[in-house]
C-alpha positions in Angstrom: 56.8 31.1 5.7 55.3 34.0 7.9 54.9 37.3 5.9 56.8 40.4 7.2 55.5 43.7 6.2 57.4 46.2 8.0 60.8 45.1 6.7 62.3 44.5 3.2 64.3 41.4 2.4 68.0 41.3 2.1 67.8 43.0 -1.5 65.5 45.7 -0.4 62.2 44.3 -1.7 58.9 44.6 0.1 57.2 41.8 -1.9 58.0 42.7 -5.5 58.4 46.3 -4.9 61.6 48.1 -3.9 65.2 47.7 -4.9 67.8 50.1 -6.1 67.7 51.5 -9.8 70.3 54.3 -9.7 72.9 55.8 -11.9 76.4 54.6 -11.8 77.8 57.7 -10.4 75.6 56.9 -7.2 76.3 53.3 -6.7 79.1 53.9 -4.2 77.0 56.2 -2.0 74.0 53.9 -2.0 76.2 50.6 -1.5 78.0 52.6 1.3 74.6 53.5 2.8 73.1 50.2 2.4 76.1 48.3 4.0 76.5 50.7 6.9 73.1 52.3 7.8 72.2 49.3 10.2 75.5 49.1 11.9 75.5 52.9 12.6 72.0 53.3 13.6 72.0 50.5 16.1 75.2 51.6 17.8 74.7 52.6 21.2 76.3 55.9 20.9 74.0 56.8 17.9 71.0 55.6 19.9 71.7 57.7 22.9 72.3 60.8 20.8 69.2 60.2 18.4 67.0 59.4 21.6 68.1 62.6 23.5 67.4 64.7 20.4 64.1 63.3 19.9 63.3 63.9 23.6 65.0 67.3 24.4 64.9 69.1 21.0 62.0 67.3 18.9 59.7 67.2 21.9 59.0 63.6 22.0 56.8 61.7 23.1 54.1 63.6 21.2 50.7 63.2 22.9 48.0 60.7 21.9 45.0 62.9 22.2 41.4 61.3 22.4 39.4 63.9 20.3 36.0 63.6 22.1 33.9 65.8 20.1 35.4 64.4 16.8 34.6 61.1 18.2 31.0 62.0 18.9 30.5 63.0 15.3 32.2 60.0 13.9 30.6 57.5 16.1 33.9 55.9 17.5 36.8 56.8 19.5 39.3 58.6 17.6 42.8 59.3 19.0 45.0 61.8 17.5 48.7 61.1 17.4 49.9 64.8 17.5 52.8 65.0 15.2 51.9 68.5 14.6 53.5 69.4 18.1 57.0 68.3 17.0 59.6 70.9 16.9 58.9 72.3 13.2 55.3 71.4 13.2 55.5 67.9 11.6 56.7 64.4 11.8 59.4 64.9 9.3 62.1 66.0 11.9 62.2 62.5 13.3 63.8 61.2 10.0 65.9 64.5 9.5 67.5 64.1 13.0 68.4 60.3 12.3 69.8 61.1 8.7 71.9 64.1 9.8 73.5 62.0 12.7 74.1 59.3 10.0 75.6 61.6 7.6 77.8 63.0 10.1 79.1 59.4 10.7 79.6 58.9 7.1 81.9 62.0 6.9 79.5 64.2 5.0 79.3 68.0 5.5 76.9 68.9 2.8 73.3 68.0 3.0 70.5 68.0 0.0 66.8 67.4 0.3 63.7 67.8 -1.6 60.3 69.0 -0.4 56.7 69.4 -1.4 54.7 70.9 1.3 58.0 72.3 2.8 57.9 70.6 6.3 60.8 68.1 5.2 62.8 71.0 4.1 62.2 73.0 7.1 63.1 69.8 9.2 66.2 69.5 7.3 67.3 72.8 7.5 66.7 72.9 11.2 68.9 70.0 12.0 71.5 71.1 9.6 71.6 74.4 11.5 71.9 72.6 14.8 74.7 70.7 13.5 76.6 73.3 11.4 76.0 71.7 8.0 75.6 73.3 4.6 72.0 72.8 3.5 70.3 72.9 0.0 66.8 72.1 -0.5 65.1 71.7 -3.7 61.3 72.6 -4.2 59.1 72.9 -7.0 58.5 76.4 -8.3 54.6 75.8 -7.7 55.2 74.6 -4.2 57.5 77.6 -3.4 54.3 79.8 -4.4 51.9 77.9 -2.3 53.9 77.2 0.8 55.8 80.5 1.1 55.8 80.6 5.1 57.9 77.4 5.0 60.3 78.9 2.2 60.9 81.7 4.5 61.5 79.5 7.5 64.1 77.4 5.4 65.9 80.5 4.3 65.9 81.9 7.9 67.6 78.6 9.1 70.5 79.2 6.7 69.2 76.8 3.8 69.5 77.6 0.1 66.2 76.8 -1.4 66.5 75.9 -5.2 63.2 76.0 -7.4 62.5 73.1 -9.8 61.2 74.7 -13.0 60.6 71.8 -15.0 57.6 69.3 -15.3 54.7 70.1 -13.1 57.1 72.2 -10.8 56.2 70.0 -7.7 57.7 67.3 -5.6 58.4 65.0 -8.5 60.5 67.6 -10.1 62.2 68.7 -6.9 63.3 65.0 -6.4 64.8 64.9 -9.8 66.7 68.1 -9.2 68.0 66.7 -6.0 69.3 63.5 -7.5 71.0 65.3 -10.1 72.9 67.5 -7.5 73.8 64.2 -5.8 75.3 62.7 -8.9 77.3 65.9 -9.4 78.6 65.9 -5.8 79.0 62.4 -4.7 82.1 62.8 -2.5 80.9 65.3 0.2 77.0 65.2 -0.1 74.4 63.2 1.7 70.9 63.2 0.2 68.0 63.2 2.9 65.1 61.8 1.1 62.0 62.9 3.1 59.7 59.9 2.5 59.8 56.1 2.1 60.7 56.4 -1.4 64.0 56.0 -3.4 66.4 53.2 -3.7 67.2 50.7 -1.1 68.0 51.5 1.9 65.9 54.6 2.1 62.5 53.2 2.3 63.5 51.0 5.2 65.8 53.6 6.7 63.1 56.3 6.8 60.6 53.8 8.1 62.9 52.9 10.9 63.3 56.5 12.1 59.7 57.3 11.7 58.7 54.1 13.6 59.0 56.2 16.9 55.4 57.3 16.1 53.9 53.8 16.6 56.2 52.8 19.2 55.1 55.5 21.3 51.2 54.8 20.3 51.6 51.2 21.7 52.8 52.4 25.1 50.3 55.4 25.4 47.2 53.3 24.3 48.1 50.8 26.8 48.1 53.5 29.5 44.9 55.0 28.3 42.9 51.9 27.5 44.8 48.9 29.1 45.5 47.5 25.5 48.4 48.4 23.2 46.3 47.6 20.0 43.9 49.9 18.4 41.2 48.7 15.9 42.3 50.9 13.1 45.4 53.0 12.2 44.6 55.6 9.8 47.3 58.0 8.0 47.6 59.9 4.8 49.9 58.8 2.1 51.7 60.4 -0.8 55.2 58.9 -0.7 54.2 57.6 2.8 56.4 58.5 5.8 54.1 59.5 8.3 52.0 56.4 7.4 54.9 54.1 7.5 55.9 55.4 11.0 52.2 55.1 12.4 51.7 51.6 10.7 55.2 50.2 11.4 54.6 48.6 14.9 51.2 47.4 14.0 51.8 45.7 10.6 52.5 42.1 12.3 49.4 42.4 14.4 46.3 41.0 12.3 43.7 42.4 14.4 44.7 46.1 13.6 43.1 47.4 10.4 45.6 49.5 8.5 43.9 52.5 6.3 46.2 54.5 4.2 44.4 57.5 2.5 45.5 59.0 -0.9 44.8 62.3 -2.5 41.8 62.0 -5.2 42.4 65.5 -6.1 39.4 66.8 -8.3 38.2 63.1 -8.5 39.9 59.7 -9.0 38.9 59.6 -12.6 39.1 63.2 -13.4 42.6 63.3 -14.9 43.7 65.6 -11.8 44.4 63.0 -9.2 47.2 61.6 -7.0 45.5 58.4 -6.3 48.3 56.0 -7.0 46.9 52.7 -5.9 43.8 53.2 -8.1 45.5 54.7 -11.1 49.0 53.4 -10.9 50.7 50.3 -12.1 54.3 48.9 -11.5 57.2 51.0 -12.7 60.4 52.7 -11.6 60.6 56.2 -10.2 63.3 57.8 -8.3 65.4 54.5 -7.7 62.9 52.0 -6.7 60.1 49.6 -8.3 56.8 50.7 -7.0 53.2 51.7 -8.1 53.5 54.6 -10.4 51.0 56.8 -12.4 52.1 56.5 -15.8 51.0 56.3 -19.5 51.0 53.1 -21.7 54.5 53.9 -22.9 55.7 54.5 -19.3 55.8 58.3 -19.0 55.0 59.7 -15.7 51.5 61.1 -15.4 51.4 64.4 -13.5 49.7 64.3 -10.3 47.3 66.9 -8.8 46.3 67.5 -5.1 45.5 70.6 -3.4 48.1 69.3 -0.8 51.6 69.8 -1.9 52.9 66.8 0.5 50.5 64.3 -1.4 51.2 65.8 -5.0 53.4 62.9 -6.2 52.7 60.2 -8.8 54.0 57.2 -7.0 53.9 55.5 -3.6 56.6 54.0 -1.4 57.3 50.4 -2.0 56.2 49.3 1.5 53.0 50.9 0.9 52.6 49.4 -2.7 53.2 46.0 -1.0 50.7 46.6 1.7 48.0 47.5 -1.0 48.9 44.5 -3.3 49.1 41.8 -0.4 45.8 43.2 1.0 47.4 44.0 4.4 46.4 47.7 4.1 43.0 49.2 2.9 43.6 52.2 0.6 41.2 54.9 0.3 41.1 58.3 -1.0 39.7 61.8 -0.5 39.1 64.8 -2.9 40.4 68.3 -2.5 36.9 69.5 -1.6 36.4 66.6 1.2 39.8 67.3 2.6 39.1 71.0 3.0 35.7 70.2 4.7 37.4 67.8 6.9 40.1 70.3 8.0 37.4 73.0 8.8 35.6 70.4 10.8 38.4 69.4 12.8 39.3 73.1 13.6 35.9 73.8 14.9 35.3 70.5 16.7 38.8 70.4 18.5 40.6 73.7 18.2 43.2 71.9 16.0 44.1 73.3 12.3 45.5 70.4 10.6 47.9 70.2 7.6 45.9 69.6 4.3 47.7 66.3 4.2 46.3 65.0 7.3 42.9 66.4 6.3 42.7 63.8 3.7 42.9 61.1 6.3 40.3 62.9 8.6 38.0 63.0 5.5 37.4 59.2 5.3 36.4 58.6 8.9 32.8 59.0 8.4 32.7 56.2 5.5 34.8 53.5 7.3 31.8 51.8 8.9 33.2 52.5 12.5 31.4 51.3 15.5 31.3 52.9 18.9 33.6 50.3 20.4 36.2 51.0 17.9 39.6 52.5 18.9 41.0 54.5 15.9 44.5 56.0 15.9 44.8 58.8 13.3 48.3 60.2 12.5 47.8 64.0 12.6 51.1 64.4 10.6 51.5 68.3 10.7 49.8 71.6 11.7 48.0 73.7 9.2 50.0 76.9 9.5 51.6 76.3 6.3 48.2 76.0 4.5 46.4 79.2 5.8 46.6 80.6 2.3 44.6 77.8 0.9 42.4 77.9 3.9 41.7 81.6 3.6 40.7 81.0 -0.2 38.2 78.4 0.6 36.7 80.7 3.4 36.4 83.5 0.8 34.5 81.2 -1.4 32.1 80.1 1.4 33.5 76.4 1.6 34.0 76.4 5.3 30.3 76.8 5.9 29.4 73.5 3.9 29.5 71.1 6.7 27.0 72.1 9.4 26.4 69.0 11.4 28.9 69.9 14.2 27.1 69.4 17.7 
């Protein structure tokens, strides 16, 4: 039987990862989603509205840009899929448009979401404002402090931003709070999970909405090079929604190397890392079986990353399967490497990337690339939200450490 990497089986499993492990209070909501999401999202009326909003509101298709100066430094042809040019500044809005339209068809008027870097929260608040829906966004107290511009944007858009004050006060804890809210408001509320995590059908549903990224890449690369297939597709991975979207339409193409980049934090073995595939083992978190950083007795190990969007102790079940099966290569980059890569792209191409994307950029020099390689890298978001972190790095002189720029 041929392996299929981009879709789960009928029980919601990618290999041995996935499923739905949920409180009894949420069974009806999750079952309704599972039973209806494919019919709703394949309905011609839904597709027309979804496609029109992506085109006319989000600004799709986003460009596939040949980064010539970066290519010269790396020694291969590097194509940047410019998700930073989406309305709101990141890929997250592809999913929130889809899920808000789905929620409306399910009769839900109240939307909740979790956010780390703030981009998913902004995207959710944006589409809720567009559609006149109540919006509550849970965000770790630590992330609220380091992502203040996005917090202001959410509030300006009419969303209530609720701080998560337990645990590490980051994305994991915001997700916990959102799930608690959903348990308490099952009748009128839809939970928009921002990544390819959570109980089935969320990992599949989010990946489908984000798959527009790789669908566009195939057409754009064909126009630019005469071939739909790159040699490599590279993306950063926390939960992994931008990576799922960038990989989706290439997963069944054996000639395309899939490269996922996790956050090594202060170093993979430092005790302050978020490199789940290196440090994790199978476990259940936020409703699905996947790889999870945990102690011997199953307690979640607090992650660390300079990037709020990668500061998560697990990984989506699709990505866990790509890792375990060997279909994907999983690399990691430290905080320092990500910062250096962000400054390099800024000065080579005039593009300030999100810190999440900077992790993917950081591994390019160690991938053993050849001049003939055609590498697509998902530039998942823009760096406006990370300017405070970049300013701190400039004050410490970190921006001058990389000098091999032609």
